[in-house]
PQR file of N, CA, C, O and H, with PARSE charges and radii, in Angstrom:
ATOM      1  N   MET A   1       0.843  -1.173   0.000 -0.4000 1.5000
ATOM      2  CA  MET A   1       0.000   0.000   0.000 -0.0000 2.0000
ATOM      3  C   MET A   1       0.893   1.243   0.000  0.5500 1.7000
ATOM      4  O   MET A   1       1.968   1.256   0.600 -0.5500 1.4000
ATOM      5  N   ILE A   2       0.426   2.271  -0.680 -0.4000 1.5000
ATOM      6  CA  ILE A   2       1.163   3.529  -0.695 -0.0000 2.0000
ATOM      7  C   ILE A   2       0.256   4.655  -0.208  0.5500 1.7000
ATOM      8  O   ILE A   2      -0.943   4.658  -0.489 -0.5500 1.4000
ATOM      9  H   ILE A   2      -0.447   2.260  -1.167  0.4000 1.0000
ATOM     10  N   PRO A   3       0.834   5.616   0.529 -0.5600 1.5000
ATOM     11  CA  PRO A   3       0.027   6.711   1.051  0.2800 2.0000
ATOM     12  C   PRO A   3      -0.191   7.805   0.007  0.5500 1.7000
ATOM     13  O   PRO A   3       0.692   8.096  -0.799 -0.5500 1.4000
ATOM     14  N   VAL A   4      -1.375   8.401   0.037 -0.4000 1.5000
ATOM     15  CA  VAL A   4      -1.694   9.573  -0.777 -0.0000 2.0000
ATOM     16  C   VAL A   4      -2.424  10.557   0.135  0.5500 1.7000
ATOM     17  O   VAL A   4      -2.857  10.195   1.229 -0.5500 1.4000
ATOM     18  H   VAL A   4      -2.092   8.164   0.692  0.4000 1.0000
ATOM     19  N   THR A   5      -2.558  11.798  -0.323 -0.4000 1.5000
ATOM     20  CA  THR A   5      -3.237  12.818   0.468 -0.0000 2.0000
ATOM     21  C   THR A   5      -4.504  13.254  -0.247  0.5500 1.7000
ATOM     22  O   THR A   5      -4.452  13.746  -1.374 -0.5500 1.4000
ATOM     23  H   THR A   5      -2.207  12.092  -1.212  0.4000 1.0000
ATOM     24  N   LYS A   6      -5.643  13.072   0.409 -0.4000 1.5000
ATOM     25  CA  LYS A   6      -6.918  13.499  -0.158 -0.0000 2.0000
ATOM     26  C   LYS A   6      -7.020  15.020  -0.092  0.5500 1.7000
ATOM     27  O   LYS A   6      -6.224  15.662   0.593 -0.5500 1.4000
ATOM     28  H   LYS A   6      -5.685  12.673   1.325  0.4000 1.0000
ATOM     29  N   LEU A   7      -7.975  15.594  -0.785 -0.4000 1.5000
ATOM     30  CA  LEU A   7      -8.123  17.039  -0.846 -0.0000 2.0000
ATOM     31  C   LEU A   7      -8.366  17.675   0.521  0.5500 1.7000
ATOM     32  O   LEU A   7      -7.991  18.826   0.747 -0.5500 1.4000
ATOM     33  H   LEU A   7      -8.621  15.072  -1.341  0.4000 1.0000
ATOM     34  N   ASP A   8      -8.991  16.932   1.430 -0.4000 1.5000
ATOM     35  CA  ASP A   8      -9.251  17.476   2.765 -0.0000 2.0000
ATOM     36  C   ASP A   8      -8.034  17.375   3.687  0.5500 1.7000
ATOM     37  O   ASP A   8      -8.102  17.751   4.857 -0.5500 1.4000
ATOM     38  H   ASP A   8      -9.296  15.997   1.246  0.4000 1.0000
ATOM     39  N   GLY A   9      -6.922  16.864   3.152 -0.4000 1.5000
ATOM     40  CA  GLY A   9      -5.685  16.752   3.917 -0.0000 2.0000
ATOM     41  C   GLY A   9      -5.502  15.425   4.625  0.5500 1.7000
ATOM     42  O   GLY A   9      -4.438  15.181   5.195 -0.5500 1.4000
ATOM     43  H   GLY A   9      -6.867  16.558   2.202  0.4000 1.0000
ATOM     44  N   SER A  10      -6.500  14.564   4.607 -0.4000 1.5000
ATOM     45  CA  SER A  10      -6.376  13.273   5.276 -0.0000 2.0000
ATOM     46  C   SER A  10      -5.518  12.322   4.446  0.5500 1.7000
ATOM     47  O   SER A  10      -5.450  12.415   3.221 -0.5500 1.4000
ATOM     48  H   SER A  10      -7.363  14.763   4.144  0.4000 1.0000
ATOM     49  N   ARG A  11      -4.869  11.408   5.154 -0.4000 1.5000
ATOM     50  CA  ARG A  11      -4.026  10.405   4.494 -0.0000 2.0000
ATOM     51  C   ARG A  11      -4.890   9.208   4.125  0.5500 1.7000
ATOM     52  O   ARG A  11      -5.836   8.868   4.836 -0.5500 1.4000
ATOM     53  H   ARG A  11      -4.923  11.332   6.150  0.4000 1.0000
ATOM     54  N   TYR A  12      -4.559   8.580   3.019 -0.4000 1.5000
ATOM     55  CA  TYR A  12      -5.325   7.455   2.490 -0.0000 2.0000
ATOM     56  C   TYR A  12      -4.305   6.512   1.874  0.5500 1.7000
ATOM     57  O   TYR A  12      -3.357   6.975   1.240 -0.5500 1.4000
ATOM     58  H   TYR A  12      -3.790   8.856   2.442  0.4000 1.0000
ATOM     59  N   TRP A  13      -4.466   5.218   2.037 -0.4000 1.5000
ATOM     60  CA  TRP A  13      -3.527   4.254   1.469 -0.0000 2.0000
ATOM     61  C   TRP A  13      -4.211   3.492   0.348  0.5500 1.7000
ATOM     62  O   TRP A  13      -5.349   3.041   0.473 -0.5500 1.4000
ATOM     63  H   TRP A  13      -5.237   4.842   2.552  0.4000 1.0000
ATOM     64  N   ILE A  14      -3.477   3.363  -0.755 -0.4000 1.5000
ATOM     65  CA  ILE A  14      -4.043   2.680  -1.923 -0.0000 2.0000
ATOM     66  C   ILE A  14      -3.141   1.533  -2.363  0.5500 1.7000
ATOM     67  O   ILE A  14      -1.940   1.525  -2.095 -0.5500 1.4000
ATOM     68  H   ILE A  14      -2.553   3.729  -0.856  0.4000 1.0000
ATOM     69  N   ASN A  15      -3.740   0.583  -3.032 -0.4000 1.5000
ATOM     70  CA  ASN A  15      -3.008  -0.536  -3.608 -0.0000 2.0000
ATOM     71  C   ASN A  15      -2.591  -0.122  -5.020  0.5500 1.7000
ATOM     72  O   ASN A  15      -3.450   0.006  -5.892 -0.5500 1.4000
ATOM     73  H   ASN A  15      -4.716   0.590  -3.250  0.4000 1.0000
ATOM     74  N   PRO A  16      -1.299   0.089  -5.268 -0.5600 1.5000
ATOM     75  CA  PRO A  16      -0.871   0.577  -6.570  0.2800 2.0000
ATOM     76  C   PRO A  16      -1.105  -0.418  -7.708  0.5500 1.7000
ATOM     77  O   PRO A  16      -1.119  -0.030  -8.876 -0.5500 1.4000
ATOM     78  N   HIS A  17      -1.286  -1.683  -7.375 -0.4000 1.5000
ATOM     79  CA  HIS A  17      -1.530  -2.686  -8.412 -0.0000 2.0000
ATOM     80  C   HIS A  17      -2.944  -2.598  -8.978  0.5500 1.7000
ATOM     81  O   HIS A  17      -3.247  -3.206 -10.005 -0.5500 1.4000
ATOM     82  H   HIS A  17      -1.275  -1.998  -6.426  0.4000 1.0000
ATOM     83  N   MET A  18      -3.800  -1.845  -8.311 -0.4000 1.5000
ATOM     84  CA  MET A  18      -5.193  -1.737  -8.741 -0.0000 2.0000
ATOM     85  C   MET A  18      -5.484  -0.446  -9.510  0.5500 1.7000
ATOM     86  O   MET A  18      -6.628  -0.196  -9.889 -0.5500 1.4000
ATOM     87  H   MET A  18      -3.555  -1.351  -7.476  0.4000 1.0000
ATOM     88  N   ILE A  19      -4.449   0.376  -9.742 -0.4000 1.5000
ATOM     89  CA  ILE A  19      -4.646   1.634 -10.462 -0.0000 2.0000
ATOM     90  C   ILE A  19      -4.764   1.356 -11.957  0.5500 1.7000
ATOM     91  O   ILE A  19      -3.906   0.709 -12.556 -0.5500 1.4000
ATOM     92  H   ILE A  19      -3.520   0.172  -9.435  0.4000 1.0000
ATOM     93  N   GLU A  20      -5.834   1.854 -12.537 -0.4000 1.5000
ATOM     94  CA  GLU A  20      -6.037   1.720 -13.981 -0.0000 2.0000
ATOM     95  C   GLU A  20      -5.513   2.947 -14.717  0.5500 1.7000
ATOM     96  O   GLU A  20      -4.852   2.824 -15.748 -0.5500 1.4000
ATOM     97  H   GLU A  20      -6.531   2.380 -12.051  0.4000 1.0000
ATOM     98  N   SER A  21      -5.811   4.141 -14.180 -0.4000 1.5000
ATOM     99  CA  SER A  21      -5.364   5.357 -14.857 -0.0000 2.0000
ATOM    100  C   SER A  21      -5.314   6.518 -13.876  0.5500 1.7000
ATOM    101  O   SER A  21      -5.858   6.451 -12.774 -0.5500 1.4000
ATOM    102  H   SER A  21      -6.348   4.241 -13.342  0.4000 1.0000
ATOM    103  N   MET A  22      -4.641   7.595 -14.308 -0.4000 1.5000
ATOM    104  CA  MET A  22      -4.564   8.828 -13.537 -0.0000 2.0000
ATOM    105  C   MET A  22      -4.813   9.984 -14.497  0.5500 1.7000
ATOM    106  O   MET A  22      -4.366   9.959 -15.644 -0.5500 1.4000
ATOM    107  H   MET A  22      -4.199   7.649 -15.204  0.4000 1.0000
ATOM    108  N   GLU A  23      -5.533  10.998 -14.018 -0.4000 1.5000
ATOM    109  CA  GLU A  23      -5.822  12.170 -14.838 -0.0000 2.0000
ATOM    110  C   GLU A  23      -5.643  13.421 -13.991  0.5500 1.7000
ATOM    111  O   GLU A  23      -6.186  13.525 -12.891 -0.5500 1.4000
ATOM    112  H   GLU A  23      -5.896  11.018 -13.086  0.4000 1.0000
ATOM    113  N   GLU A  24      -4.876  14.365 -14.516 -0.4000 1.5000
ATOM    114  CA  GLU A  24      -4.625  15.611 -13.793 -0.0000 2.0000
ATOM    115  C   GLU A  24      -5.470  16.720 -14.397  0.5500 1.7000
ATOM    116  O   GLU A  24      -5.352  17.027 -15.584 -0.5500 1.4000
ATOM    117  H   GLU A  24      -4.434  14.280 -15.410  0.4000 1.0000
ATOM    118  N   ASN A  25      -6.341  17.331 -13.555 -0.4000 1.5000
ATOM    119  CA  ASN A  25      -7.236  18.369 -14.085 -0.0000 2.0000
ATOM    120  C   ASN A  25      -7.810  19.286 -13.015  0.5500 1.7000
ATOM    121  O   ASN A  25      -9.014  19.130 -12.810 -0.5500 1.4000
ATOM    122  H   ASN A  25      -6.436  17.082 -12.591  0.4000 1.0000
ATOM    123  N   PRO A  26      -7.215  20.172 -12.325 -0.5600 1.5000
ATOM    124  CA  PRO A  26      -5.787  20.243 -12.009  0.2800 2.0000
ATOM    125  C   PRO A  26      -5.393  19.284 -10.895  0.5500 1.7000
ATOM    126  O   PRO A  26      -4.218  18.936 -10.783 -0.5500 1.4000
ATOM    127  N   ASP A  27      -6.357  18.836 -10.052 -0.4000 1.5000
ATOM    128  CA  ASP A  27      -6.025  17.827  -9.046 -0.0000 2.0000
ATOM    129  C   ASP A  27      -5.915  16.468  -9.732  0.5500 1.7000
ATOM    130  O   ASP A  27      -6.388  16.288 -10.854 -0.5500 1.4000
ATOM    131  H   ASP A  27      -7.312  19.119 -10.143  0.4000 1.0000
ATOM    132  N   LEU A  28      -5.299  15.535  -9.062 -0.4000 1.5000
ATOM    133  CA  LEU A  28      -5.071  14.218  -9.652 -0.0000 2.0000
ATOM    134  C   LEU A  28      -6.222  13.276  -9.314  0.5500 1.7000
ATOM    135  O   LEU A  28      -6.494  13.015  -8.142 -0.5500 1.4000
ATOM    136  H   LEU A  28      -4.915  15.681  -8.150  0.4000 1.0000
ATOM    137  N   THR A  29      -6.896  12.768 -10.343 -0.4000 1.5000
ATOM    138  CA  THR A  29      -7.956  11.778 -10.183 -0.0000 2.0000
ATOM    139  C   THR A  29      -7.378  10.412 -10.516  0.5500 1.7000
ATOM    140  O   THR A  29      -6.866  10.192 -11.614 -0.5500 1.4000
ATOM    141  H   THR A  29      -6.675  12.980 -11.295  0.4000 1.0000
ATOM    142  N   VAL A  30      -7.466   9.501  -9.561 -0.4000 1.5000
ATOM    143  CA  VAL A  30      -6.960   8.142  -9.738 -0.0000 2.0000
ATOM    144  C   VAL A  30      -8.162   7.228  -9.916  0.5500 1.7000
ATOM    145  O   VAL A  30      -9.081   7.226  -9.097 -0.5500 1.4000
ATOM    146  H   VAL A  30      -7.882   9.679  -8.670  0.4000 1.0000
ATOM    147  N   THR A  31      -8.145   6.452 -10.991 -0.4000 1.5000
ATOM    148  CA  THR A  31      -9.217   5.507 -11.275 -0.0000 2.0000
ATOM    149  C   THR A  31      -8.681   4.094 -11.080  0.5500 1.7000
ATOM    150  O   THR A  31      -7.603   3.755 -11.569 -0.5500 1.4000
ATOM    151  H   THR A  31      -7.398   6.454 -11.656  0.4000 1.0000
ATOM    152  N   PHE A  32      -9.441   3.280 -10.364 -0.4000 1.5000
ATOM    153  CA  PHE A  32      -9.055   1.904 -10.091 -0.0000 2.0000
ATOM    154  C   PHE A  32      -9.809   0.951 -11.017  0.5500 1.7000
ATOM    155  O   PHE A  32     -10.818   1.325 -11.614 -0.5500 1.4000
ATOM    156  H   PHE A  32     -10.316   3.556  -9.967  0.4000 1.0000
ATOM    157  N   PHE A  33      -9.315  -0.277 -11.132 -0.4000 1.5000
ATOM    158  CA  PHE A  33      -9.958  -1.276 -11.982 -0.0000 2.0000
ATOM    159  C   PHE A  33     -11.404  -1.524 -11.573  0.5500 1.7000
ATOM    160  O   PHE A  33     -12.215  -1.938 -12.402 -0.5500 1.4000
ATOM    161  H   PHE A  33      -8.496  -0.581 -10.646  0.4000 1.0000
ATOM    162  N   SER A  34     -11.736  -1.281 -10.321 -0.4000 1.5000
ATOM    163  CA  SER A  34     -13.105  -1.482  -9.834 -0.0000 2.0000
ATOM    164  C   SER A  34     -14.054  -0.397 -10.334  0.5500 1.7000
ATOM    165  O   SER A  34     -15.274  -0.529 -10.239 -0.5500 1.4000
ATOM    166  H   SER A  34     -11.077  -0.945  -9.648  0.4000 1.0000
ATOM    167  N   GLY A  35     -13.464   0.696 -10.878 -0.4000 1.5000
ATOM    168  CA  GLY A  35     -14.271   1.827 -11.309 -0.0000 2.0000
ATOM    169  C   GLY A  35     -14.300   2.950 -10.286  0.5500 1.7000
ATOM    170  O   GLY A  35     -14.718   4.065 -10.597 -0.5500 1.4000
ATOM    171  H   GLY A  35     -12.473   0.803 -10.955  0.4000 1.0000
ATOM    172  N   LYS A  36     -13.855   2.662  -9.058 -0.4000 1.5000
ATOM    173  CA  LYS A  36     -13.804   3.689  -8.020 -0.0000 2.0000
ATOM    174  C   LYS A  36     -12.776   4.750  -8.400  0.5500 1.7000
ATOM    175  O   LYS A  36     -11.733   4.450  -8.982 -0.5500 1.4000
ATOM    176  H   LYS A  36     -13.515   1.756  -8.805  0.4000 1.0000
ATOM    177  N   LYS A  37     -13.096   6.002  -8.057 -0.4000 1.5000
ATOM    178  CA  LYS A  37     -12.192   7.112  -8.324 -0.0000 2.0000
ATOM    179  C   LYS A  37     -11.959   7.879  -7.031  0.5500 1.7000
ATOM    180  O   LYS A  37     -12.865   8.032  -6.211 -0.5500 1.4000
ATOM    181  H   LYS A  37     -13.943   6.246  -7.585  0.4000 1.0000
ATOM    182  N   ILE A  38     -10.714   8.366  -6.858 -0.4000 1.5000
ATOM    183  CA  ILE A  38     -10.420   9.262  -5.751 -0.0000 2.0000
ATOM    184  C   ILE A  38      -9.653  10.450  -6.313  0.5500 1.7000
ATOM    185  O   ILE A  38      -8.905  10.322  -7.282 -0.5500 1.4000
ATOM    186  H   ILE A  38      -9.978   8.242  -7.523  0.4000 1.0000
ATOM    187  N   VAL A  39      -9.849  11.601  -5.695 -0.4000 1.5000
ATOM    188  CA  VAL A  39      -9.137  12.810  -6.092 -0.0000 2.0000
ATOM    189  C   VAL A  39      -8.147  13.123  -4.986  0.5500 1.7000
ATOM    190  O   VAL A  39      -8.512  13.184  -3.812 -0.5500 1.4000
ATOM    191  H   VAL A  39     -10.457  11.705  -4.908  0.4000 1.0000
ATOM    192  N   ILE A  40      -6.881  13.322  -5.368 -0.4000 1.5000
ATOM    193  CA  ILE A  40      -5.831  13.534  -4.385 -0.0000 2.0000
ATOM    194  C   ILE A  40      -5.019  14.781  -4.715  0.5500 1.7000
ATOM    195  O   ILE A  40      -5.038  15.285  -5.838 -0.5500 1.4000
ATOM    196  H   ILE A  40      -6.584  13.272  -6.322  0.4000 1.0000
ATOM    197  N   LYS A  41      -4.296  15.267  -3.689 -0.4000 1.5000
ATOM    198  CA  LYS A  41      -3.450  16.445  -3.844 -0.0000 2.0000
ATOM    199  C   LYS A  41      -2.114  16.116  -4.503  0.5500 1.7000
ATOM    200  O   LYS A  41      -1.491  16.984  -5.114 -0.5500 1.4000
ATOM    201  H   LYS A  41      -4.280  14.858  -2.777  0.4000 1.0000
ATOM    202  N   ASP A  42      -1.678  14.877  -4.382 -0.4000 1.5000
ATOM    203  CA  ASP A  42      -0.352  14.488  -4.852 -0.0000 2.0000
ATOM    204  C   ASP A  42      -0.187  14.748  -6.348  0.5500 1.7000
ATOM    205  O   ASP A  42      -1.139  14.638  -7.120 -0.5500 1.4000
ATOM    206  H   ASP A  42      -2.184  14.171  -3.885  0.4000 1.0000
ATOM    207  N   LYS A  43       1.019  15.090  -6.735 -0.4000 1.5000
ATOM    208  CA  LYS A  43       1.344  15.282  -8.151 -0.0000 2.0000
ATOM    209  C   LYS A  43       1.560  13.917  -8.800  0.5500 1.7000
ATOM    210  O   LYS A  43       1.978  12.976  -8.125 -0.5500 1.4000
ATOM    211  H   LYS A  43       1.793  15.180  -6.108  0.4000 1.0000
ATOM    212  N   PRO A  44       1.283  13.796 -10.097 -0.5600 1.5000
ATOM    213  CA  PRO A  44       1.457  12.504 -10.776  0.2800 2.0000
ATOM    214  C   PRO A  44       2.877  11.958 -10.626  0.5500 1.7000
ATOM    215  O   PRO A  44       3.074  10.762 -10.411 -0.5500 1.4000
ATOM    216  N   GLU A  45       3.863  12.850 -10.742 -0.4000 1.5000
ATOM    217  CA  GLU A  45       5.259  12.407 -10.639 -0.0000 2.0000
ATOM    218  C   GLU A  45       5.560  11.823  -9.259  0.5500 1.7000
ATOM    219  O   GLU A  45       6.301  10.847  -9.138 -0.5500 1.4000
ATOM    220  H   GLU A  45       3.704  13.821 -10.917  0.4000 1.0000
ATOM    221  N   THR A  46       4.983  12.423  -8.229 -0.4000 1.5000
ATOM    222  CA  THR A  46       5.174  11.934  -6.868 -0.0000 2.0000
ATOM    223  C   THR A  46       4.529  10.565  -6.698  0.5500 1.7000
ATOM    224  O   THR A  46       5.115   9.668  -6.092 -0.5500 1.4000
ATOM    225  H   THR A  46       4.382  13.216  -8.328  0.4000 1.0000
ATOM    226  N   LEU A  47       3.335  10.409  -7.229 -0.4000 1.5000
ATOM    227  CA  LEU A  47       2.644   9.124  -7.133 -0.0000 2.0000
ATOM    228  C   LEU A  47       3.393   8.040  -7.904  0.5500 1.7000
ATOM    229  O   LEU A  47       3.532   6.915  -7.423 -0.5500 1.4000
ATOM    230  H   LEU A  47       2.860  11.138  -7.721  0.4000 1.0000
ATOM    231  N   ILE A  48       3.867   8.373  -9.078 -0.4000 1.5000
ATOM    232  CA  ILE A  48       4.628   7.397  -9.876 -0.0000 2.0000
ATOM    233  C   ILE A  48       5.895   6.977  -9.141  0.5500 1.7000
ATOM    234  O   ILE A  48       6.228   5.792  -9.114 -0.5500 1.4000
ATOM    235  H   ILE A  48       3.754   9.286  -9.469  0.4000 1.0000
ATOM    236  N   GLU A  49       6.606   7.935  -8.542 -0.4000 1.5000
ATOM    237  CA  GLU A  49       7.805   7.602  -7.765 -0.0000 2.0000
ATOM    238  C   GLU A  49       7.464   6.698  -6.578  0.5500 1.7000
ATOM    239  O   GLU A  49       8.219   5.780  -6.257 -0.5500 1.4000
ATOM    240  H   GLU A  49       6.335   8.898  -8.564  0.4000 1.0000
ATOM    241  N   SER A  50       6.330   6.959  -5.929 -0.4000 1.5000
ATOM    242  CA  SER A  50       5.900   6.109  -4.814 -0.0000 2.0000
ATOM    243  C   SER A  50       5.613   4.692  -5.287  0.5500 1.7000
ATOM    244  O   SER A  50       5.947   3.724  -4.605 -0.5500 1.4000
ATOM    245  H   SER A  50       5.717   7.705  -6.189  0.4000 1.0000
ATOM    246  N   ILE A  51       4.999   4.575  -6.448 -0.4000 1.5000
ATOM    247  CA  ILE A  51       4.694   3.251  -7.009 -0.0000 2.0000
ATOM    248  C   ILE A  51       5.982   2.512  -7.335  0.5500 1.7000
ATOM    249  O   ILE A  51       6.122   1.332  -7.013 -0.5500 1.4000
ATOM    250  H   ILE A  51       4.728   5.362  -7.002  0.4000 1.0000
ATOM    251  N   ILE A  52       6.922   3.197  -7.971 -0.4000 1.5000
ATOM    252  CA  ILE A  52       8.199   2.572  -8.324 -0.0000 2.0000
ATOM    253  C   ILE A  52       8.936   2.129  -7.068  0.5500 1.7000
ATOM    254  O   ILE A  52       9.462   1.017  -7.021 -0.5500 1.4000
ATOM    255  H   ILE A  52       6.809   4.156  -8.232  0.4000 1.0000
ATOM    256  N   SER A  53       8.981   2.981  -6.054 -0.4000 1.5000
ATOM    257  CA  SER A  53       9.646   2.646  -4.796 -0.0000 2.0000
ATOM    258  C   SER A  53       8.994   1.441  -4.130  0.5500 1.7000
ATOM    259  O   SER A  53       9.683   0.545  -3.644 -0.5500 1.4000
ATOM    260  H   SER A  53       8.554   3.884  -6.092  0.4000 1.0000
ATOM    261  N   TYR A  54       7.676   1.423  -4.109 -0.4000 1.5000
ATOM    262  CA  TYR A  54       6.939   0.307  -3.517 -0.0000 2.0000
ATOM    263  C   TYR A  54       7.252  -0.995  -4.249  0.5500 1.7000
ATOM    264  O   TYR A  54       7.489  -2.027  -3.620 -0.5500 1.4000
ATOM    265  H   TYR A  54       7.116   2.151  -4.504  0.4000 1.0000
ATOM    266  N   ARG A  55       7.250  -0.941  -5.569 -0.4000 1.5000
ATOM    267  CA  ARG A  55       7.504  -2.148  -6.359 -0.0000 2.0000
ATOM    268  C   ARG A  55       8.933  -2.652  -6.141  0.5500 1.7000
ATOM    269  O   ARG A  55       9.164  -3.861  -6.094 -0.5500 1.4000
ATOM    270  H   ARG A  55       7.057  -0.103  -6.079  0.4000 1.0000
ATOM    271  N   ARG A  56       9.878  -1.743  -6.011 -0.4000 1.5000
ATOM    272  CA  ARG A  56      11.256  -2.149  -5.708 -0.0000 2.0000
ATOM    273  C   ARG A  56      11.332  -2.783  -4.323  0.5500 1.7000
ATOM    274  O   ARG A  56      12.020  -3.785  -4.126 -0.5500 1.4000
ATOM    275  H   ARG A  56       9.690  -0.762  -6.049  0.4000 1.0000
ATOM    276  N   GLN A  57      10.627  -2.197  -3.380 -0.4000 1.5000
ATOM    277  CA  GLN A  57      10.637  -2.675  -2.004 -0.0000 2.0000
ATOM    278  C   GLN A  57      10.129  -4.112  -1.899  0.5500 1.7000
ATOM    279  O   GLN A  57      10.649  -4.902  -1.112 -0.5500 1.4000
ATOM    280  H   GLN A  57      10.068  -1.384  -3.541  0.4000 1.0000
ATOM    281  N   ILE A  58       9.121  -4.446  -2.688 -0.4000 1.5000
ATOM    282  CA  ILE A  58       8.585  -5.817  -2.613 -0.0000 2.0000
ATOM    283  C   ILE A  58       9.220  -6.752  -3.641  0.5500 1.7000
ATOM    284  O   ILE A  58       8.846  -7.921  -3.738 -0.5500 1.4000
ATOM    285  H   ILE A  58       8.699  -3.805  -3.328  0.4000 1.0000
ATOM    286  N   GLY A  59      10.192  -6.226  -4.417 -0.4000 1.5000
ATOM    287  CA  GLY A  59      10.967  -7.074  -5.318 -0.0000 2.0000
ATOM    288  C   GLY A  59      10.363  -7.301  -6.683  0.5500 1.7000
ATOM    289  O   GLY A  59      10.808  -8.197  -7.400 -0.5500 1.4000
ATOM    290  H   GLY A  59      10.495  -5.276  -4.338  0.4000 1.0000
ATOM    291  N   ILE A  60       9.376  -6.535  -7.067 -0.4000 1.5000
ATOM    292  CA  ILE A  60       8.749  -6.728  -8.379 -0.0000 2.0000
ATOM    293  C   ILE A  60       9.633  -6.229  -9.511  0.5500 1.7000
ATOM    294  O   ILE A  60       9.642  -6.823 -10.589 -0.5500 1.4000
ATOM    295  H   ILE A  60       9.014  -5.807  -6.484  0.4000 1.0000
ATOM    296  N   GLY A  61      10.373  -5.152  -9.291 -0.4000 1.5000
ATOM    297  CA  GLY A  61      11.199  -4.582 -10.344 -0.0000 2.0000
ATOM    298  C   GLY A  61      12.182  -5.583 -10.943  0.5500 1.7000
ATOM    299  O   GLY A  61      12.454  -5.536 -12.142 -0.5500 1.4000
ATOM    300  H   GLY A  61      10.365  -4.669  -8.416  0.4000 1.0000
ATOM    301  N   LYS A  62      12.709  -6.476 -10.135 -0.4000 1.5000
ATOM    302  CA  LYS A  62      13.668  -7.467 -10.614 -0.0000 2.0000
ATOM    303  C   LYS A  62      13.010  -8.473 -11.562  0.5500 1.7000
ATOM    304  O   LYS A  62      13.663  -8.990 -12.468 -0.5500 1.4000
ATOM    305  H   LYS A  62      12.488  -6.514  -9.161  0.4000 1.0000
ATOM    306  N   GLN A  63      11.745  -8.745 -11.360 -0.4000 1.5000
ATOM    307  CA  GLN A  63      11.031  -9.701 -12.206 -0.0000 2.0000
ATOM    308  C   GLN A  63      10.689  -9.123 -13.564  0.5500 1.7000
ATOM    309  O   GLN A  63      10.412  -9.872 -14.501 -0.5500 1.4000
ATOM    310  H   GLN A  63      11.214  -8.324 -10.625  0.4000 1.0000
ATOM    311  N   GLU A  64      10.704  -7.788 -13.691 -0.4000 1.5000
ATOM    312  CA  GLU A  64      10.279  -7.142 -14.924 -0.0000 2.0000
ATOM    313  C   GLU A  64      11.429  -6.805 -15.861  0.5500 1.7000
ATOM    314  O   GLU A  64      11.208  -6.245 -16.935 -0.5500 1.4000
ATOM    315  H   GLU A  64      10.930  -7.180 -12.930  0.4000 1.0000
ATOM    316  N   LEU A  65      12.669  -7.143 -15.463 -0.4000 1.5000
ATOM    317  CA  LEU A  65      13.820  -6.845 -16.316 -0.0000 2.0000
ATOM    318  C   LEU A  65      13.884  -7.724 -17.529  0.5500 1.7000
ATOM    319  O   LEU A  65      14.799  -7.590 -18.341 -0.5500 1.4000
ATOM    320  H   LEU A  65      12.848  -7.598 -14.590  0.4000 1.0000
TER
END
């Protein structure tokens, strides 16, 4: 799970493997495979870095080489 910040400032943890897409307009809307959407304050680049770090931490990056 990776932490994100909702618009009200609260912290929320998401499963990065369930993210289908992200759209910035101007806040970041994250859409999951379930169809659920959340709007967060985080920048796309920050979220992508968090996903990459998480995947490295659990050893997925080595399997994708």
